[in-house]
C-alpha positions as CSV (number, residue, x, y, z in Angstrom):
1,M,-2.8,-43.4,-14.5
2,A,-2.1,-43.0,-18.3
3,A,0.8,-40.8,-19.4
4,L,-0.1,-37.3,-20.3
5,E,0.7,-35.7,-23.6
6,P,3.3,-32.8,-23.5
7,N,1.7,-29.5,-22.3
8,T,-1.3,-31.3,-20.9
9,P,-2.0,-30.0,-17.4
10,L,-0.8,-32.1,-14.5
11,R,-3.3,-33.9,-12.3
12,T,-3.0,-34.9,-8.7
13,P,-3.9,-38.3,-7.3
14,L,-7.2,-36.9,-6.2
15,Y,-8.2,-35.6,-9.7
16,D,-10.6,-38.5,-10.3
17,R,-12.3,-37.8,-6.9
18,A,-12.9,-34.3,-7.9
19,I,-14.4,-35.3,-11.3
20,A,-16.6,-37.9,-9.5
21,L,-18.0,-35.0,-7.4
22,N,-18.7,-32.9,-10.6
23,A,-16.1,-30.3,-9.6
24,R,-15.6,-27.4,-11.9
25,M,-12.0,-27.6,-13.0
26,T,-9.5,-24.9,-14.0
27,A,-5.9,-24.6,-15.1
28,F,-3.6,-23.4,-12.2
29,S,0.2,-23.3,-12.3
30,G,0.3,-26.1,-14.8
31,W,-2.2,-28.2,-13.0
32,E,-5.8,-29.1,-13.6
33,M,-7.4,-28.3,-10.3
34,P,-11.0,-28.0,-8.9
35,V,-12.0,-24.3,-8.6
36,Q,-15.3,-25.2,-6.9
37,F,-17.5,-28.1,-6.0
38,S,-20.9,-26.9,-4.5
39,G,-20.0,-23.2,-5.0
40,I,-17.4,-20.7,-3.6
41,V,-19.8,-19.2,-1.0
42,P,-21.0,-22.5,0.5
43,E,-17.5,-23.9,0.6
44,H,-16.1,-20.7,2.1
45,T,-18.9,-20.8,4.8
46,A,-18.3,-24.4,5.5
47,I,-14.7,-23.7,6.5
48,R,-15.6,-20.6,8.6
49,D,-18.4,-22.4,10.4
50,R,-17.7,-26.1,10.3
51,V,-15.0,-27.9,8.3
52,G,-13.8,-28.3,4.7
53,M,-10.9,-29.8,2.8
54,F,-8.7,-28.9,-0.1
55,D,-6.6,-31.0,-2.4
56,I,-3.2,-29.2,-2.3
57,S,-1.1,-32.0,-3.7
58,H,0.1,-29.7,-6.4
59,M,2.3,-27.9,-4.0
60,G,6.1,-28.5,-3.9
61,K,7.4,-30.8,-1.1
62,F,11.1,-30.9,-0.3
63,I,13.2,-32.7,2.4
64,L,16.6,-31.4,3.5
65,Q,18.7,-33.9,5.5
66,G,21.9,-33.2,7.4
67,E,23.1,-31.8,10.7
68,Q,23.5,-28.4,9.1
69,A,20.2,-28.3,7.2
70,I,18.8,-25.4,9.3
71,E,22.1,-23.5,9.1
72,Q,22.2,-23.8,5.4
73,L,18.6,-22.5,5.1
74,Q,19.4,-19.6,7.5
75,K,21.4,-17.8,4.8
76,L,18.5,-17.9,2.3
77,V,15.7,-16.4,4.5
78,P,15.3,-13.4,6.8
79,S,13.8,-15.4,9.6
80,D,15.9,-16.8,12.5
81,L,15.3,-20.5,11.9
82,S,17.7,-21.5,14.8
83,R,14.9,-20.7,17.2
84,L,12.8,-23.6,15.9
85,Q,12.5,-26.6,18.2
86,P,11.7,-30.1,16.8
87,G,8.0,-30.1,16.0
88,Q,7.8,-26.4,15.2
89,A,7.5,-24.6,11.9
90,Q,8.2,-21.1,10.5
91,Y,6.4,-19.3,7.6
92,T,9.1,-17.4,5.8
93,V,10.4,-16.2,2.4
94,L,13.3,-17.1,0.2
95,L,15.0,-13.9,-0.9
96,N,17.1,-12.8,-3.9
97,Q,20.0,-10.4,-3.7
98,Q,17.6,-7.4,-4.0
99,A,15.6,-8.7,-1.1
100,G,12.8,-9.6,-3.5
101,I,10.8,-12.7,-2.6
102,V,11.7,-15.8,-4.6
103,D,8.8,-17.6,-2.9
104,D,7.0,-17.8,0.4
105,I,7.5,-21.2,2.1
106,I,7.0,-23.1,5.3
107,V,10.0,-24.7,7.0
108,Y,9.2,-27.6,9.4
109,Q,11.9,-28.6,11.8
110,E,11.7,-32.2,12.6
111,G,15.0,-32.5,14.5
112,A,17.7,-35.1,13.9
113,G,18.8,-33.2,10.8
114,N,15.5,-33.6,9.0
115,V,13.7,-30.5,7.6
116,V,10.5,-30.4,5.5
117,V,10.0,-27.4,3.2
118,I,6.6,-26.8,1.5
119,V,6.6,-24.4,-1.5
120,N,4.1,-23.0,-4.0
121,A,3.1,-25.1,-7.0
122,G,3.9,-22.4,-9.6
123,T,7.4,-21.8,-8.3
124,K,8.4,-25.3,-7.4
125,D,11.0,-25.7,-10.1
126,K,12.3,-22.2,-9.6
127,D,12.6,-22.8,-5.8
128,K,14.3,-26.1,-6.4
129,D,16.9,-24.6,-8.7
130,W,17.4,-21.7,-6.2
131,L,17.9,-24.1,-3.3
132,L,20.2,-26.4,-5.2
133,A,22.3,-23.4,-6.3
134,H,22.7,-21.9,-2.8
135,L,22.8,-24.9,-0.5
136,D,26.1,-26.7,0.1
137,L,25.2,-30.1,-1.1
138,N,28.2,-31.6,0.6
139,L,26.5,-30.8,3.9
140,V,22.8,-31.2,3.0
141,K,21.0,-33.9,1.1
142,F,18.1,-32.5,-1.0
143,Q,15.1,-34.6,-1.9
144,D,12.1,-33.5,-4.0
145,I,9.2,-35.7,-2.9
146,S,6.5,-33.6,-4.6
147,A,5.3,-36.4,-6.9
148,E,5.5,-39.0,-4.2
149,Q,3.1,-37.5,-1.7
150,T,-0.5,-36.3,-1.6
151,L,-1.3,-33.2,0.5
152,I,-4.7,-32.5,1.9
153,A,-5.7,-29.4,3.9
154,I,-8.5,-29.9,6.4
155,Q,-9.6,-26.5,7.8
156,G,-12.3,-25.1,10.1
157,P,-13.4,-25.2,13.7
158,E,-14.6,-28.8,13.5
159,T,-11.4,-30.2,12.0
160,V,-10.1,-32.0,15.0
161,R,-13.3,-33.9,15.5
162,H,-13.3,-35.2,12.0
163,L,-9.6,-35.9,11.6
164,Q,-8.9,-37.3,15.1
165,Q,-10.8,-40.6,14.4
166,L,-8.4,-41.4,11.5
167,V,-5.0,-40.8,13.1
168,D,-3.1,-42.5,15.9
169,I,-2.0,-39.4,17.8
170,D,-3.7,-36.8,20.0
171,L,-4.2,-33.9,17.6
172,T,-4.9,-31.5,20.5
173,Q,-1.2,-31.9,21.5
174,I,-0.1,-30.2,18.2
175,T,0.0,-26.5,18.7
176,N,-0.5,-23.8,16.0
177,F,2.4,-24.2,13.5
178,G,3.3,-27.4,15.2
179,H,3.7,-30.8,13.4
180,S,4.2,-34.5,14.0
181,R,4.7,-37.8,12.4
182,A,1.7,-40.2,12.7
183,F,0.0,-43.1,11.1
184,I,-3.2,-43.0,9.0
185,F,-4.7,-46.3,7.9
186,K,-1.5,-47.9,9.3
187,S,0.7,-45.9,6.9
188,P,3.1,-43.0,7.7
189,A,1.7,-39.5,7.7
190,F,3.1,-36.0,8.2
191,I,0.6,-33.8,10.0
192,A,1.0,-30.0,10.5
193,R,-1.3,-27.5,12.2
194,T,-0.9,-25.0,9.4
195,G,-3.1,-23.8,6.6
196,Y,-4.1,-20.9,4.3
197,T,-7.6,-20.0,5.4
198,G,-7.2,-18.1,8.7
199,E,-9.0,-20.9,10.5
200,D,-7.7,-23.7,12.7
201,G,-6.8,-26.8,10.7
202,F,-4.2,-29.3,9.6
203,E,-2.3,-30.2,6.4
204,V,-1.7,-33.9,6.0
205,M,1.0,-35.4,3.7
206,V,0.7,-39.1,2.9
207,A,1.3,-41.5,0.0
208,P,-1.1,-41.1,-2.9
209,E,-3.1,-44.3,-2.2
210,I,-3.5,-43.3,1.5
211,G,-4.5,-39.8,0.4
212,I,-7.4,-41.2,-1.6
213,Q,-8.5,-43.2,1.3
214,L,-8.3,-40.2,3.6
215,W,-10.2,-38.0,1.2
216,D,-13.0,-40.7,1.0
217,A,-13.1,-41.1,4.7
218,L,-13.4,-37.4,5.4
219,L,-16.0,-37.0,2.7
220,A,-18.0,-39.8,4.3
221,S,-17.8,-38.1,7.7
222,G,-19.3,-34.9,6.3
223,V,-16.3,-32.8,5.5
224,T,-17.1,-30.3,2.6
225,P,-14.8,-30.6,-0.4
226,C,-13.6,-27.1,-1.4
227,G,-11.8,-25.7,-4.4
228,L,-9.4,-22.9,-5.3
229,G,-12.1,-20.3,-5.4
230,A,-13.0,-20.6,-1.7
231,R,-9.3,-20.9,-0.8
232,D,-8.7,-17.5,-2.4
233,T,-11.6,-15.7,-0.6
234,L,-10.6,-17.3,2.7
235,R,-7.0,-16.3,2.5
236,L,-7.9,-12.8,1.3
237,E,-10.2,-12.2,4.3
238,A,-7.2,-13.3,6.5
239,A,-5.0,-10.9,4.4
240,M,-2.6,-13.7,3.5
241,C,-0.3,-13.0,0.6
242,L,-0.5,-14.8,-2.7
243,Y,2.7,-15.3,-4.6
244,G,2.5,-13.5,-8.0
245,Q,0.0,-11.0,-6.6
246,E,1.0,-9.5,-3.2
247,I,4.5,-10.8,-3.3
248,S,7.1,-11.4,-6.1
249,D,10.7,-11.2,-7.0
250,T,10.5,-7.4,-7.0
251,T,8.6,-7.1,-3.6
252,T,10.5,-7.0,-0.3
253,P,8.9,-8.5,2.9
254,L,9.0,-5.0,4.5
255,E,6.9,-3.6,1.6
256,A,4.5,-6.5,1.8
257,G,3.7,-6.1,5.5
258,L,5.8,-9.2,6.4
259,G,8.3,-7.4,8.6
260,W,7.5,-9.9,11.4
261,L,9.5,-12.4,9.3
262,V,12.6,-10.2,9.3
263,H,14.8,-10.9,12.3
264,L,17.7,-8.6,11.7
265,D,18.8,-8.4,15.4
266,T,19.0,-12.1,16.1
267,K,20.7,-13.6,13.0
268,G,23.7,-13.0,10.9
269,D,24.2,-12.6,7.2
270,F,21.6,-13.8,4.7
271,I,20.8,-13.0,1.0
272,G,19.2,-9.6,0.8
273,R,20.1,-8.5,4.3
274,D,21.8,-5.2,3.3
275,L,18.8,-3.9,1.4
276,L,16.5,-4.8,4.3
277,V,18.7,-3.0,6.8
278,R,18.6,0.1,4.5
279,Q,14.8,-0.2,4.2
280,K,14.4,-0.6,7.9
281,A,16.4,2.5,8.5
282,E,15.0,4.7,5.7
283,G,11.5,3.3,5.4
284,V,9.9,1.9,2.3
285,N,8.3,3.8,-0.6
286,R,5.2,1.7,-0.8
287,K,3.2,-0.5,1.5
288,L,0.6,-3.2,1.1
289,V,-2.7,-2.1,2.7
290,G,-6.2,-3.4,3.2
291,L,-9.1,-1.6,1.4
292,N,-12.8,-1.6,2.2
293,M,-14.7,-0.5,-0.9
294,Q,-17.4,2.0,-0.4
295,G,-20.3,0.2,-2.1
296,R,-20.4,-3.2,-3.7
297,Y,-18.0,-2.6,-6.6
298,I,-15.2,-5.2,-6.5
299,A,-11.6,-4.1,-7.0
300,R,-9.7,-6.8,-8.9
301,H,-6.0,-7.6,-9.5
302,D,-4.1,-4.9,-11.4
303,Y,-6.9,-2.2,-11.1
304,P,-5.3,1.2,-10.6
305,V,-5.4,3.0,-7.2
306,V,-5.9,6.7,-7.8
307,I,-5.0,9.4,-5.2
308,N,-5.6,13.1,-5.7
309,G,-6.6,12.4,-9.3
310,Q,-3.4,10.6,-10.2
311,P,-2.6,6.8,-10.5
312,A,-0.5,6.1,-7.5
313,G,-0.9,2.4,-6.6
314,I,-2.2,-1.0,-7.8
315,V,-4.7,-3.5,-6.5
316,T,-3.2,-6.9,-5.9
317,S,-6.3,-8.9,-4.9
318,G,-10.0,-8.2,-4.3
319,T,-13.3,-10.0,-3.7
320,M,-16.7,-9.7,-2.1
321,S,-16.1,-11.1,1.3
322,P,-18.6,-13.9,2.0
323,T,-18.1,-13.5,5.8
324,L,-18.3,-9.8,6.0
325,G,-20.6,-8.9,3.1
326,Q,-18.1,-6.3,2.2
327,A,-16.0,-5.7,-0.9
328,I,-12.4,-5.9,0.2
329,A,-9.0,-5.7,-1.5
330,L,-5.3,-5.6,-0.9
331,A,-3.3,-2.9,-2.7
332,Y,0.1,-1.2,-2.8
333,V,0.0,2.5,-2.2
334,P,2.7,5.1,-1.5
335,T,3.7,5.0,2.2
336,Q,2.4,8.5,2.9
337,F,-1.1,7.3,2.0
338,A,-1.0,4.0,3.9
339,Q,-2.4,5.3,7.2
340,L,-5.7,3.9,8.5
341,G,-8.7,5.9,7.4
342,Q,-7.1,7.3,4.2
343,V,-9.6,7.5,1.4
344,V,-8.4,6.5,-2.1
345,E,-10.1,5.7,-5.3
346,V,-10.0,2.5,-7.4
347,E,-10.5,2.7,-11.2
348,I,-13.1,0.0,-12.1
349,R,-14.0,-0.2,-15.8
350,G,-13.2,3.5,-16.4
351,K,-14.9,4.9,-13.3
352,L,-13.5,5.9,-10.0
353,H,-14.9,4.3,-6.8
354,P,-13.9,5.3,-3.2
355,A,-12.2,2.9,-0.8
356,T,-10.8,3.3,2.7
357,V,-7.6,2.0,4.1
358,V,-8.4,-0.4,7.0
359,K,-6.5,-2.6,9.4
360,K,-5.5,-6.1,8.3
361,P,-6.6,-8.8,8.5
362,F,-10.2,-8.1,7.4
363,Y,-11.3,-11.2,9.4
364,R,-9.7,-12.8,12.5
365,S,-10.9,-16.2,13.6
366,T,-11.9,-16.8,17.2
367,N,-11.4,-20.6,16.7
368,R,-7.6,-20.6,16.3
369,V,-5.6,-22.6,18.9
């Protein structure tokens, strides 16, 4: 691949495959990525009903090695990673001193002092700097393998049927948030039963040339190629947080509805613990809620939430749900207005439109293992 000029968007090893499929491309976190192939709705539907795949090679991929790798990570996250057995993973968040979220990550415990960490593309460099600044590098070896590996997410109820024929292990033996090493086309692969769609599926990390072969084989078997547009509508239906929208350096996990990641009773000190203990005791001032719009008006990122005639909150994400046929949104509102059934208003192009606070997630798959 030819060298890119400075400030030119980065491209994954699968870029040429997307172009060959006439994908509509967009700039995303410094990368040129496909936003859609056949269209957001058909791609979304393919994953809910059958199977689709995403190129997520732009995401950051780190390896920590050393007997104390998990112990070192323990002080940076609110989750008790010591519970992880080899072959298990934990979704969690890196925290700053104010318990704000540096990034949301997945930690994969492989055992034998080997830990894989997957981070967001837009925060990769920040996360790397944060980890290098807070890990004891005398005890842990840190490797950034982001540029060395392709990452493909295969998602949907028919995932196992399509992927199984290409790997040398029994995929049914991998449980939700489990992972394993395997071989694909006689080359090493890391396979995890994780994803960002609310459906069953796997994320597969392989060398770039193997990633291209895997993409081609899945495409030939009938797997639908999908872009960032469908990825966003899918994760929003499942009420999964997006960094930079629902969560950020100034958002705590208790505010974001991620209290299930905070294990104050089973682990010791970690960055941000004191503030979370205080928030747990006193409560938070705002909460992330799900909204069903009354009507077909779509609440978008940064639209004001109005309560009793006064701006009181902010929409973080919104869309027309392809699965539900309902305009949905996530928003921060004052805690006293976060109860189910509360009616609020969203300001859309200068006019107020009613919405109701509803239970999250908006959609829950019946196909998950």
